[in-house]
C-alpha positions as CSV (number, residue, x, y, z in Angstrom):
1,M,-5.7,10.2,-23.0
2,K,-4.7,11.7,-19.8
3,T,-1.2,12.0,-19.0
4,I,0.0,10.5,-15.6
5,R,0.9,13.7,-14.1
6,R,-2.6,14.8,-15.0
7,Q,-4.2,11.2,-13.4
8,I,-2.2,12.2,-10.4
9,L,-3.5,15.4,-9.7
10,E,-7.2,14.3,-10.6
11,F,-6.6,11.1,-7.7
12,I,-5.3,13.6,-4.9
13,S,-7.7,16.3,-5.8
14,Y,-11.0,14.4,-6.2
15,E,-10.4,10.9,-4.5
16,L,-8.1,12.0,-1.4
17,E,-9.7,15.7,-1.1
18,L,-6.1,17.3,-0.5
19,D,-4.1,20.4,-2.1
20,I,-1.0,19.6,-3.6
21,D,2.1,21.2,-4.9
22,K,4.3,20.1,-8.1
23,D,6.9,19.0,-6.0
24,E,4.6,16.4,-4.5
25,V,3.5,15.5,-8.2
26,R,6.8,15.1,-9.7
27,E,7.9,13.1,-6.5
28,F,4.3,10.6,-6.9
29,E,5.3,10.2,-10.7
30,R,9.1,9.3,-10.0
31,S,8.3,7.1,-7.6
32,L,5.4,5.1,-9.8
33,N,7.9,4.5,-12.5
34,S,10.5,3.7,-10.2
35,D,9.1,1.5,-7.4
36,N,6.4,-1.0,-6.8
37,D,5.8,-0.1,-3.2
38,F,6.7,3.0,-1.6
39,W,5.9,5.8,1.0
40,I,4.7,9.4,0.0
41,E,3.7,12.7,1.9
42,I,0.9,14.6,0.4
43,D,-0.4,17.8,2.2
44,G,0.7,16.7,5.4
45,Q,-0.3,13.1,5.2
46,E,1.5,10.1,4.7
47,F,0.6,7.3,2.4
48,R,1.7,3.6,1.3
49,V,1.1,3.1,-2.3
50,I,1.6,-0.7,-3.7
51,N,1.5,-2.1,-7.2
52,D,-1.3,-4.5,-7.5
53,Q,1.1,-7.1,-9.0
54,V,3.0,-7.5,-5.9
55,I,0.5,-6.6,-2.9
56,W,0.0,-10.1,-2.4
57,D,3.8,-11.4,-1.9
58,I,4.1,-8.0,0.4
59,Y,0.8,-8.8,2.3
60,V,2.0,-12.2,3.0
61,D,5.5,-11.0,4.3
62,E,3.6,-8.3,6.6
63,I,1.4,-11.1,8.0
64,K,4.6,-13.0,9.1
65,N,6.1,-9.8,10.3
66,I,3.6,-8.9,12.4
67,T,2.7,-12.8,13.8
68,E,6.4,-13.0,14.9
69,E,6.0,-9.7,16.5
70,C,3.2,-9.9,18.0
71,Y,2.5,-13.2,19.4
72,D,5.4,-15.3,21.3
73,V,5.3,-18.2,18.7
74,K,7.4,-21.1,20.4
75,A,7.8,-22.9,17.3
76,P,11.3,-24.5,16.5
77,S,13.0,-22.8,13.5
78,W,12.9,-25.9,11.3
79,L,9.1,-26.1,11.4
80,A,7.8,-24.9,8.2
81,I,4.6,-22.6,8.6
82,D,2.7,-21.9,5.5
83,W,2.8,-18.2,5.4
84,E,0.4,-18.1,2.4
85,T,-2.4,-19.8,4.2
86,T,-2.0,-17.8,7.2
87,A,-2.2,-14.8,5.0
88,E,-5.3,-16.6,3.0
89,N,-7.0,-16.9,6.9
90,C,-6.3,-13.3,7.8
91,F,-7.5,-11.4,4.6
92,V,-11.1,-11.4,5.7
93,D,-11.5,-7.4,5.0
94,G,-9.2,-6.8,2.4
95,Y,-5.8,-4.9,2.6
96,G,-6.7,-2.2,4.8
97,H,-6.5,-3.4,8.0
98,T,-3.1,-4.5,7.6
99,F,-1.7,-1.4,5.7
100,S,-3.8,1.7,6.5
101,Y,-2.7,2.2,10.2
102,Y,-4.8,5.4,10.1
103,D,-8.2,4.4,9.3
104,G,-8.1,0.8,7.5
105,S,-9.4,1.8,4.6
106,E,-8.0,1.2,1.1
107,L,-8.4,3.1,-2.4
108,E,-7.6,1.4,-5.4
109,C,-6.3,3.8,-8.5
110,Q,-4.9,3.3,-11.9
111,F,-1.9,5.2,-13.0
112,D,-0.7,5.3,-16.6
113,E,-2.7,1.7,-16.5
114,E,-1.1,-0.1,-13.7
115,N,-3.8,-0.8,-10.7
116,Y,-2.3,0.5,-7.4
117,F,-3.7,0.3,-3.9
118,I,-3.1,3.3,-1.5
119,F,-3.3,3.8,2.1
120,R,-3.4,6.4,4.4
121,T,-0.5,5.5,7.3
122,N,-1.1,8.6,9.5
């Protein structure tokens, strides 16, 4: 069985095709062990990593934020908007178009038997 550190090294080397140093690996591992949603810089590129167990809730919140920031919704504050359904309507091509500011892509990877989505953000 591969260690989590080995899984991280292989993911960055083979999937992302980036160079990585030991400090970046340690930071990635520390973040995986403590956060379900985090940003990390690897070889000068920034990535957002989100655990698959929380990504839908984060996605719904992000769709709500985007909608409120980009559109002048003239609805009274007492009006309840079904953000869950709104997010489902927006979820056509996956999470990448919302979270990957760089190219709209998404990667799925497993570290230590946990599934994560990884998005390049710059």
